[in-house]
N, C-alpha and C positions, 0 to 999 in steps of 0.2 A: 296722766295716769288717773283712772277713775277713782272717786272717793272711796268706794267700797274696797278696792284693792290696796289703797293707801292704809285704810284701817287694819286690814289683814296683815300687812307688812309691819305696821307699828305693833300689833299684838305679838307677832313671832319675835320681833326684836326686843320687846319688852321682856319676854319670858327668858331669852338667852342672857340678857343683861341683869337679871334679878341677882342681887348679891347674896351669896350663900351664907346668911347669918347664922342659921341653924340647919345646915344641910342634913338630910336624913343619913345617919351613919351606916354605910354600907361599903364593903370592899368592891372595887371595880369588878364587873362580871358581865357575862353575856349569854345568849341562848340562840338556838336554832330549833324551830318547832314545825313538824310536819303533821297535818291533820286531813283526814278523809271524812267526808260527810254523806249521809244518805237519808232522803226524805221518803217515808214508807208509802205515802199515797201519790205524791208527785212522782215517785220512783225515778229520781234523778240522782246522780252522783256529782260530788264537787270536791276539789282539793285545794288546800292552802298551805303555803310555806311562809312563815313568819320568822323574823330574825331581829335581834336588838342587842344593844350594848348600853351599859350603865356606868357612870363615872362616880367616883367618891364626892364630888361637888353636888350630887343630886340630879344631875342632868341625865336624861336617857334619850336614845335615838332608836327608833323602830322602823321596820318596813315590812311589807308582805306582798306576795304574788298569789293570785287566785286563778284557778281553772275550773270549769264545770262541764257537764254533759252538753253535747251540741244541742241547740235549742230545738225542742219538739221530739227529741229522741229519748224514749224511756228505757230503763233497764240496760243501759249501755255503759260498760265500764272498760273503756279502752283509751289509756292515756294518750295515745297517738292521735285520737279523734276529739280530745277535749278542746274546748274554746276558751280563749282568754276572758276571764271574768273580772279583770280589773287589777289594780295595784295601788298601794298606798305607802305614805311616808308620815312618820310622827316625831314630834319633839315633846318632852315633857320635863318637869322639874318637881322633885319631891322634896319637901322640907318639913320641919317641925316648927309651928308657929311659937311654941313655948318650950324652952329647954327642960329636959328631964321628964317630959310627959310622953305618954305612949300614943298621942294623937298626931297624926301627920296629914299633910295636904299635898295635893298633886294637880296643878294646872297642866293642861295638855292641848296641843293642836295637832290634828291630823288632816293631811290632804290626800283625798282618794279620787281615784279616776277610773271610769268605765267608758264603754262606747256610748252609753246614754247620759251619764252625769259626771260633772266634776264637783266633788263635795268638800266643803270646808267644815270641819268638826271641831268645835271648841268645847272643851270639857273641864270640869273640876271635880277631883275625887277627894273624899275625906275618909281616913281610916283610923282605926283604934285597935292596938295590939293588946288584948286582954293578958295574953301570956304567950309563950312560944307555941302553944297548941292552938289557941283560939284567937282568930282575927276577924273583924268585921270591917267592911268598907261599903261606901256608896258613892255613886257618881251621877252628876247632872251633865248631860251633853246636848248641845244645840248644834244641829246640822243645817247646813245651807247647801241645798242642791241646785246646781246650775245646769240647765239642760243643754246638751250638745246639739249640733245641727241634726244629727240622726234622731235624737229624742224630740227635737221640735217637729221634725217631719211626721212623727207619730201622734202630734197634737199635744205633747206634754209641755208644761211651763215650769219655770223656776218655782221652788217650794222650800219651806222651812219646817224643820221637824224637831221635836223634843224627845229625849230619850232618858229614862231614870233606871239605874241599876243598883242592886244591893248584892253584895257577896258575903257569904259566911264560910270561912275556912276552918277546918279542923285537921291538925296534923299531930296525932298522938305520939308521944316519945317512945312508947313501947313497941312500935311497929313502923315499917317503911310505907304503909298505906297512907294516902292523903284524900281528903274528901272536901268537896265544895258544893255549896248550893247557890245558884244565881237566879235572882228574880229580875225581870225586866218588864218595864211599862213603856209603852210607846204612845206618843200624842202627835200624830202626823198631820201634815197639811194636805193629805190626799186620802182616797178611799183605800183601806188597808185590809179590814177584816169585819165580818158581820155587818156589812153595808155601812160601816162607819170609819172614823179616823183613828180609833183607839185600838190597841192590841196589847198582848202580853206574851211572855215566854217564861216557862220555869224549867230549869235544867239542873241536873245532878251529875257531878263528875267524881270519878274514882280514879286515883293514880297510884302508882308504886314506884318509889324512887330506888334505883340501883346504881349507886355511885353518881355518875355524871348523866346517866340515862333515866328518863321517867316516862314509861308508857302509860296511856290513860284511855279510858272510855267515858262517854257522856251520853245521856239520854235526856230528851227534852219534850215537853208538851209545846207544840209549835203550831202556828196558824195553818189552816188547810189551803187547798188550791183555790177554792172559790172565795173571792173577796166579799161576796154579797151574802154568805151564810156564816153560821157559827161552827162550822165543821173544823176539826183540829186533826193534826197528824203527828207522829213521832218522828223526831229528828235524832239520828244516830251519828255520833262522832267518835272516831278512833284515831289516836295520835301517838306521836312520840316526841319528847323534848330532849334535846342535848344541852346541858349547861356547861359553861367554862368560865 
């Protein structure tokens, strides 16, 4: 077995075997989330189904399946003609480093696969619950993209990327509305936007909780089609989450 794969297996095993000294106190629960996405200048559609379950010991398991518009076809919304856009599986562990504190940590590992890349994503999230209404969290994620045979035939090579996220959540007690601001900064190992390796995304999400169902809409400032210019486009997302 290659040293890199041994390291990855040790990382996963270590996460599973972490003793829940101060596990994040939550009841076991799960969710299923469907989300539709549209990029206004690319004029392409995409869909994702994500699902997850969380245990009282702080461990969570997640998965997702993605579909998108057939390559090169714009303004087409026909689920029967959508192309497989990849899938992923994740394991995470949420815990409190110090008891009676509102600070929590969450190491995670995500394995993602598409026709072009197999990606190993190592992340660490830190969050602070100021109150039931206000929560703030941030994450650093290191992605290792391994090129598939198809990707290599296009001249691509293995690459490593860094991603930084900040979330600000506001869930007022007086209403069922929920709001979230997400700031993302990308430091990639390949040309991404504006003829460089850096990029960013700013998104705002509004949701409305109705029992176990939560419909939501999100709008984002997203990178444009051309990687060599500073053009931007709007990314629209519309979805529904079922919690149990």
